[in-house]
C-alpha positions in Angstrom: -5.9 -58.9 196.9 -8.5 -61.4 196.1 -9.2 -62.7 192.7 -12.0 -61.1 190.7 -15.3 -62.4 189.9 -17.1 -61.8 186.1 -14.0 -61.8 184.1 -12.6 -63.9 181.4 -9.0 -64.6 180.1 -7.6 -63.9 176.9 -4.6 -63.9 174.6 -1.7 -63.2 175.6 -2.1 -62.9 179.4 -4.7 -60.2 178.5 -8.2 -60.0 181.0 -11.9 -58.8 180.2 -13.5 -57.6 183.5 -17.2 -58.1 183.1 -18.1 -55.9 185.8 -19.0 -53.3 185.0 -20.2 -51.9 181.1 -17.0 -50.7 180.1 -15.9 -54.4 179.7 -12.3 -53.3 180.1 -9.8 -55.4 178.6 -6.7 -55.1 180.6 -2.9 -56.3 179.9 -1.1 -58.2 182.1 0.8 -55.4 185.0 -1.9 -52.7 184.0 -5.6 -51.4 185.6 -8.9 -51.5 184.4 -10.5 -48.2 184.3 -11.2 -47.9 188.1 -7.6 -48.0 188.8 -8.4 -50.8 191.9 -8.5 -54.0 189.6 -5.3 -55.2 188.1 -4.3 -58.2 185.5 -1.1 -59.9 187.5 0.0 -62.8 185.1 -3.6 -63.0 183.5 -5.3 -63.1 186.2 -7.0 -60.3 187.7 -7.3 -59.4 190.7 -9.2 -56.8 193.6 -7.2 -54.1 194.8 -9.8 -53.0 197.8 -10.9 -56.5 199.1 -11.5 -55.6 202.8 -10.0 -52.2 202.4 -12.9 -50.0 204.0 -12.1 -46.0 203.5 -15.0 -45.2 205.0 -17.8 -46.8 207.8 -21.0 -45.0 209.6 -24.0 -45.7 210.3 -26.3 -43.4 208.7 -30.2 -42.7 208.4 -31.8 -45.0 204.9 -33.0 -41.6 204.1 -29.4 -40.2 203.5 -28.6 -42.7 200.3 -31.3 -41.0 199.7 -34.0 -44.0 199.6 -37.5 -42.6 201.3 -39.5 -45.6 200.4 -37.0 -48.2 202.2 -37.8 -49.5 205.6 -38.1 -45.3 206.6 -36.6 -44.0 209.5 -34.4 -46.7 210.1 -30.3 -46.7 210.1 -27.8 -48.2 207.5 -24.4 -49.5 208.5 -23.0 -47.7 205.3 -19.3 -48.8 203.8 -17.2 -48.0 201.0 -13.8 -48.6 199.6 -11.7 -46.5 197.0 -12.3 -46.0 193.6 -15.2 -45.7 190.7 -15.6 -46.8 187.0 -16.5 -43.0 186.2 -14.7 -39.8 186.5 -17.2 -37.2 187.5 -15.3 -33.7 186.9 -18.8 -32.4 189.7 -18.4 -35.7 191.7 -19.5 -35.2 195.1 -16.9 -37.1 197.3 -14.0 -36.9 195.0 -11.6 -37.6 197.5 -12.1 -41.3 197.8 -13.9 -42.0 194.3 -10.6 -40.7 192.4 -8.5 -41.3 195.0 -6.5 -44.2 192.8 -6.5 -42.5 189.9 -5.5 -38.9 191.1 -3.1 -40.0 193.8 -2.4 -43.6 192.6 -2.7 -44.4 196.1 -5.2 -47.3 197.6 -5.4 -47.2 201.5 -7.9 -48.3 204.1 -8.7 -49.9 207.0 -8.5 -54.0 207.0 -12.4 -55.0 207.6 -13.8 -58.2 207.0 -17.2 -59.2 205.7 -17.8 -60.8 209.0 -16.6 -57.6 211.0 -18.7 -55.9 208.4 -21.9 -57.2 209.6 -21.1 -57.5 213.7 -20.4 -53.6 213.2 -23.8 -52.9 211.6 -26.1 -55.4 214.3 -24.2 -54.0 216.9 -25.1 -50.5 215.8 -28.8 -51.5 215.5 -29.2 -51.5 211.7 -31.3 -53.1 209.9 -29.3 -53.0 206.4 -26.0 -52.3 205.4 -25.8 -49.7 202.4 -22.4 -50.0 199.9 -22.2 -46.1 199.2 -19.8 -43.2 199.1 -18.1 -44.5 195.8 -19.6 -47.1 193.0 -20.1 -50.4 194.8 -19.4 -52.1 191.2 -15.5 -51.4 192.1 -15.9 -53.6 195.1 -18.2 -56.0 194.2 -16.6 -59.2 195.3 -16.3 -57.2 198.7 -19.6 -56.1 198.7 -20.9 -59.6 197.7 -19.1 -61.4 200.6 -20.9 -58.7 203.1 -24.1 -58.9 201.5 -24.9 -63.1 201.5 -23.4 -62.7 205.4 -25.9 -60.0 205.8 -29.1 -62.1 204.5 -28.3 -65.0 206.7 -28.3 -62.3 209.8 -31.1 -61.0 208.9 -29.8 -57.4 207.3 -31.6 -56.1 203.9 -28.4 -54.9 201.4 -28.8 -51.9 199.6 -26.3 -50.2 197.1 -26.0 -46.4 195.8 -25.1 -46.6 192.3 -24.2 -45.4 189.1 -26.1 -48.0 187.4 -23.6 -49.2 185.2 -23.4 -52.6 185.9 -23.6 -55.7 183.2 -26.3 -57.7 183.1 -23.7 -60.8 184.3 -23.4 -58.8 188.1 -26.9 -57.7 188.2 -27.9 -60.9 188.0 -25.0 -62.3 190.6 -25.9 -59.3 192.8 -29.9 -59.6 192.5 -30.3 -62.4 194.9 -28.9 -60.6 197.8 -29.6 -57.1 197.0 -32.3 -55.6 198.4 -32.4 -52.2 197.2 -31.0 -49.4 195.3 -30.8 -45.8 194.4 -29.5 -45.4 191.3 -28.0 -41.9 189.9 -29.4 -40.8 186.6 -27.3 -38.1 185.8 -28.4 -36.6 182.5 -29.9 -38.1 179.1 -28.2 -37.1 176.9 -25.0 -39.6 175.6 -22.9 -36.8 175.0 -23.1 -35.5 178.2 -22.9 -39.4 179.7 -19.5 -39.7 177.5 -17.8 -35.9 178.2 -18.4 -35.9 182.4 -18.8 -39.8 183.5 -16.7 -41.3 180.5 -19.6 -43.7 179.9 -22.5 -44.5 177.5 -26.5 -43.2 178.5 -28.0 -46.2 176.5 -25.4 -48.9 178.8 -26.6 -47.3 182.1 -30.0 -47.5 180.9 -30.1 -50.6 180.2 -28.7 -51.6 183.3 -31.3 -49.8 185.0 -34.3 -51.3 183.6 -32.4 -54.7 184.4 -31.9 -53.8 187.8 -35.6 -52.9 188.0 -36.8 -56.1 186.1 -34.7 -58.0 188.9 -37.4 -57.2 190.9 -34.9 -54.5 193.5 -36.8 -51.9 195.0 -35.5 -49.0 193.2 -35.1 -45.2 193.7 -33.4 -42.5 191.2 -31.4 -39.5 192.2 -31.0 -36.7 189.7 -28.5 -34.0 190.8 -29.2 -30.9 188.3 -26.5 -29.1 187.7 -27.0 -25.9 186.1 -25.2 -25.6 182.3 -24.9 -29.8 182.1 -28.5 -31.3 183.0 -30.9 -28.5 183.4 -32.4 -27.9 180.1 -36.2 -28.7 180.0 -35.5 -31.3 177.3 -32.9 -33.0 179.8 -35.5 -33.1 182.6 -38.3 -34.0 180.2 -36.0 -37.2 179.0 -35.2 -38.1 182.7 -38.8 -38.3 184.1 -40.0 -40.0 181.1 -37.9 -42.8 181.5 -38.7 -43.3 184.8 -42.3 -42.8 184.4 -42.3 -45.4 181.8 -40.2 -47.6 183.7 -43.0 -47.4 187.0 -44.4 -44.5 187.7 -43.8 -46.0 191.8 -40.0 -45.4 191.5 -39.3 -42.2 193.5 -37.1 -39.6 192.4 -34.7 -37.3 193.9 -34.0 -34.2 192.5 -31.2 -32.5 194.0 -29.8 -29.2 194.4 -26.0 -29.2 193.0 -23.1 -27.2 195.0 -20.0 -27.0 193.3 -17.3 -29.1 193.9 -14.0 -31.1 192.5 -13.3 -29.5 189.1 -16.1 -28.2 188.4 -16.6 -25.0 190.3 -17.7 -22.8 187.7 -21.3 -23.9 187.7 -23.6 -22.0 190.7 -25.7 -23.9 193.3 -29.2 -25.1 191.6 -31.4 -22.5 191.9 -35.0 -23.3 194.0 -36.8 -22.4 190.9 -34.9 -25.2 188.7 -35.4 -28.0 191.2 -39.2 -26.8 191.7 -39.7 -26.8 187.8 -38.2 -30.4 187.6 -40.8 -31.4 190.2 -43.6 -30.1 188.1 -42.4 -32.0 184.8 -42.3 -35.1 186.7 -45.6 -34.5 188.0 -46.4 -34.5 184.3 -45.1 -37.0 183.5 -47.0 -39.4 186.0 -44.0 -39.9 188.5 -46.2 -40.3 191.7 -43.4 -39.5 194.2 -41.0 -36.7 193.2 -38.2 -35.3 196.1 -36.1 -31.6 196.2 -32.9 -33.0 197.6 -29.9 -30.9 199.2 -32.5 -27.9 200.1 -32.8 -27.8 203.9 -36.3 -26.4 204.8 -38.2 -27.4 202.0 -41.7 -29.5 202.5 -40.1 -31.5 199.3 -38.8 -34.1 202.0 -41.7 -35.1 203.4 -43.8 -38.6 201.6 -47.1 -37.4 200.3 -50.2 -39.5 199.4 -49.9 -40.4 195.4 -53.6 -40.2 195.3 -55.6 -37.9 198.1 -52.1 -35.1 198.7 -52.4 -35.8 202.7 -48.8 -35.9 204.4 -47.4 -39.8 205.0 -44.6 -39.1 206.3 -42.7 -36.2 207.8 -39.5 -35.4 207.6 -36.7 -32.6 209.0 -33.9 -33.6 206.8 -32.7 -37.0 207.1 -35.0 -38.0 210.4 -38.4 -39.3 210.2 -40.7 -36.8 212.8 -43.7 -38.9 211.5 -45.1 -41.7 209.5 -48.6 -42.4 209.2 -48.7 -45.5 206.6 -50.8 -48.4 207.9 -50.1 -52.2 206.1 -48.5 -50.0 203.3 -51.5 -47.7 202.6 -52.6 -44.2 202.9 -54.9 -44.0 206.3 -57.0 -41.2 204.5 -57.7 -43.0 201.5 -56.4 -46.4 201.3 -54.0 -45.6 198.5 -50.9 -48.3 198.3 -47.7 -46.7 198.8 -45.0 -48.8 197.2 -41.6 -49.4 199.0 -40.1 -52.0 201.3 -41.1 -52.2 205.1 -43.2 -49.0 205.0 
């Protein structure tokens, strides 16, 4: 265990965790919503510090981040736990393990070992992913500081429910983030995720304002968030934040406790893409659909293919000095 960051002590040995927007009040001997932070004697502890449940070398495109060091490898790491309880979770076996099974497991792996593993694997970044990095914030923070000194970049794959305090703390060491914007209706956020839409949007705005490279993913789930109103709301929010934020529109495959919905029809993904373009988003990608051209990066100005992909592999990258070689339009991103 390690004493938590960003918490405050309250009366009667209670504490308030200020890492995510739940801001859990945790009584002595109890756990927060994430089930990986415990109040012990009036001190809040992280139960997952140094306990890696998953480590893997992934293409950065798998995060998905398509405008961040394309074609590079990222050392991916996670612990168990999550601050949401999505019934359609794609990584439920590890994200909800503490809550469902009452267990916390993981391989002992120090921040120093994580950075060395990333260097050995010829990775250019470390990705805090698979589960919500906010719940293993202390571990991620210590790794990120060491990674920065070692010349590696840091990226989060997050549900975007961090507090302003957490964002301010991690921002100096965080280079990129993919935010999962799951819906554009507060009722859906409360019912399926256990969060509040406006708080999530507030955090997303703060992350963008902090200068962290951002891409946004929406898993289009039939009967949940596939209406034109939902899609238009999400697209409008992204475009207003910045038309240069890439939007990943992903196909849903039945999983966890939400198996009644069918896989997302390709037509629904294409419709979302059309709506996004109408709203002014310059780069839209269709994910979890193999063989479609929706993986390629196109010039927003002249329409030529700039980065050709097959799955998560970059087959060709024609971008020169951050610009389209055909028309000279600037293409936003990191180390393109």
